[in-house]
C-alpha positions in Angstrom: 0.0 0.0 0.0 0.9 3.7 0.0 1.1 5.9 3.1 1.1 9.7 2.6 1.8 12.6 4.9 -0.8 15.0 3.7 0.9 18.0 5.3 4.4 17.4 3.8 3.2 15.4 0.7 5.7 12.7 1.5 4.7 9.3 0.2 6.1 5.9 1.0 5.3 2.4 -0.1 4.9 -0.4 2.4 7.1 -3.5 2.1 5.7 -7.0 1.5 4.8 -7.4 5.2 3.0 -4.0 5.3 5.8 -2.1 7.2 6.6 1.5 6.4 8.6 4.5 7.7 7.3 8.0 7.4 8.2 11.2 9.2 5.3 13.1 10.8 4.8 16.0 13.2 1.8 16.5 15.5 -1.5 17.4 13.7 -0.1 16.0 10.3 -2.8 14.1 8.4 -1.7 10.6 7.4 -3.5 8.8 4.5 -3.2 5.1 4.0 -4.2 3.4 0.7 -4.0 -0.2 -0.4 -5.6 -2.0 -3.3 -8.8 -3.9 -2.4 -9.1 -2.1 1.0 -10.9 1.1 2.1 -8.5 4.0 2.6 -8.1 5.5 6.1 -6.8 8.7 7.5 -5.6 9.8 10.9 -4.2 12.9 12.5 -0.8 12.3 14.0 -0.5 13.2 17.7 2.4 13.6 20.0 0.6 11.0 22.2 1.3 8.3 19.7 4.3 6.1 20.2 7.0 6.1 17.6 5.4 3.0 16.0 1.7 3.0 15.0 -0.4 0.3 13.4 -3.0 1.2 10.8 -5.7 -1.4 10.1 -7.6 -1.1 6.8 -10.9 -2.8 6.3 -11.4 -5.0 3.2 -13.3 -3.3 0.3 -15.4 -6.4 -0.2 -13.8 -7.5 -3.5 -11.4 -9.8 -1.7 -12.5 -13.4 -1.7 -12.6 -15.1 1.7 -9.8 -17.5 2.5 -10.4 -21.0 1.2 -9.0 -24.2 2.8 -8.2 -26.8 0.2 -8.1 -30.4 1.5 -7.2 -33.6 -0.2 -9.5 -36.6 0.2 -6.8 -39.1 -0.6 -3.1 -39.3 0.1 -0.6 -40.0 -2.6 -0.3 -43.5 -1.4 -4.1 -44.0 -1.7 -4.2 -42.6 -5.2 -1.2 -44.8 -6.3 -2.8 -47.8 -4.6 -6.1 -47.3 -6.4 -4.2 -47.0 -9.7 -2.2 -50.2 -9.0 -5.4 -52.1 -8.1 -7.2 -50.9 -11.3 -4.2 -51.9 -13.4 -4.0 -55.3 -11.7 -7.7 -56.0 -12.2 -7.5 -55.0 -15.8 -4.5 -57.3 -16.5 -6.0 -60.2 -14.4 -9.3 -60.2 -16.2 -12.5 -61.6 -14.6 -12.4 -64.4 -12.1 -14.7 -67.4 -12.1 -17.1 -67.8 -9.2 -16.8 -71.0 -7.2 -20.6 -71.3 -6.9 -23.1 -70.2 -9.6 -26.8 -70.2 -9.8 -28.6 -73.2 -11.2 -29.2 -73.3 -15.0 -32.7 -72.2 -16.0 -33.7 -75.7 -17.0 -32.9 -77.3 -13.6 -33.0 -76.9 -9.9 -30.3 -76.3 -7.3 -26.8 -75.0 -7.2 -23.8 -75.9 -9.4 -20.2 -76.0 -8.2 -17.6 -74.8 -10.7 -14.6 -77.2 -10.2 -12.5 -75.4 -12.7 -12.1 -72.7 -10.1 -10.3 -75.2 -7.8 -8.4 -77.5 -10.2 -7.4 -75.5 -13.3 -3.9 -74.1 -13.3 -4.8 -70.7 -14.6 -7.2 -70.1 -11.7 -4.7 -71.3 -9.1 -2.2 -68.8 -10.7 -4.7 -66.0 -10.3 -4.9 -66.8 -6.6 -1.2 -66.7 -6.3 -1.1 -63.4 -8.2 -3.7 -62.0 -5.8 -1.5 -63.0 -2.9 1.6 -61.4 -4.5 -0.4 -58.2 -5.3 -1.6 -58.1 -1.6 1.9 -58.5 -0.4 3.2 -55.8 -2.7 0.4 -53.4 -1.5 1.4 -54.0 2.1 5.1 -53.3 1.2 4.1 -50.1 -0.6 2.1 -48.9 2.5 5.0 -49.6 4.8 7.4 -47.7 2.5 4.9 -44.8 2.3 4.6 -44.5 6.1 8.2 -45.4 7.0 10.1 -43.6 4.2 13.9 -42.9 4.2 13.1 -39.2 4.1 11.0 -39.4 7.3 13.5 -41.6 9.1 16.4 -39.3 8.0 14.4 -36.2 9.2 13.9 -37.7 12.7 17.2 -39.5 13.2 19.7 -37.5 11.1 21.1 -40.8 9.8 22.3 -41.0 6.2 23.7 -43.5 3.7 24.6 -46.9 5.0 23.6 -46.0 8.6 20.2 -45.0 7.5 19.7 -48.2 5.4 20.9 -50.4 8.2 18.6 -48.7 10.7 15.6 -48.9 8.4 16.2 -52.6 7.5 16.7 -53.5 11.2 13.7 -51.6 12.5 11.1 -51.6 9.8 7.6 -51.7 11.5 5.1 -54.3 10.7 2.3 -53.6 8.3 -0.4 -54.4 10.9 1.4 -52.2 13.5 1.3 -49.3 11.0 -2.4 -49.8 10.2 -3.2 -49.8 13.9 -1.1 -46.7 14.5 -2.3 -44.3 11.8 -0.6 -41.0 12.7 2.8 -39.7 11.9 3.2 -39.0 15.6 2.9 -42.8 16.3 5.7 -43.4 13.7 7.8 -40.7 15.3 7.6 -42.3 18.7 8.3 -45.7 17.1 11.5 -44.3 15.5 12.5 -42.7 18.8 12.1 -46.0 20.7 14.1 -47.8 18.1 16.9 -45.1 18.3 17.2 -45.9 22.0 17.4 -49.6 21.2 20.1 -49.0 18.6 22.1 -46.7 21.0 21.9 -49.3 23.8 23.3 -52.1 21.5 26.4 -50.1 20.6 
């Protein structure tokens, strides 16, 4: 904004934080202007301290602050993409039990689901995918960057610490906050220090 001493016609611009320096004598009129705000005036008095604060009210053409939140973390978005790709590559799976054909009565059991190699392979692929997803979650929650930030470890010391003290997937799921992981790392640092 711009602050002007109306008596001396001296003008100054405020810095990016709104601070300014302007000489004024008692009874000088001070004008303050800023884009998107109502201007204001004051009469300088010897009762003022050497530092004064001028508050300008918004002109109404400023949008209110907006808080943007994300519904999913990067891990969740990546996980959904991996799952969709896996499902697409895998194709549809056979149901073990199907409804009875229209001409008959009862339930039929599809034995192909249990005995054919391609369906057994699909089950193995599902287990591998599940294991990979769990590893991705552990790597997301217990990343080298996070461990480095809390421990200060780098290089081989960092890799050794992470390999030795990687938390279990189930533990991470039952302790969902970063604070939990921070305490976990702190506890493991104590263990590592006591073993030296």
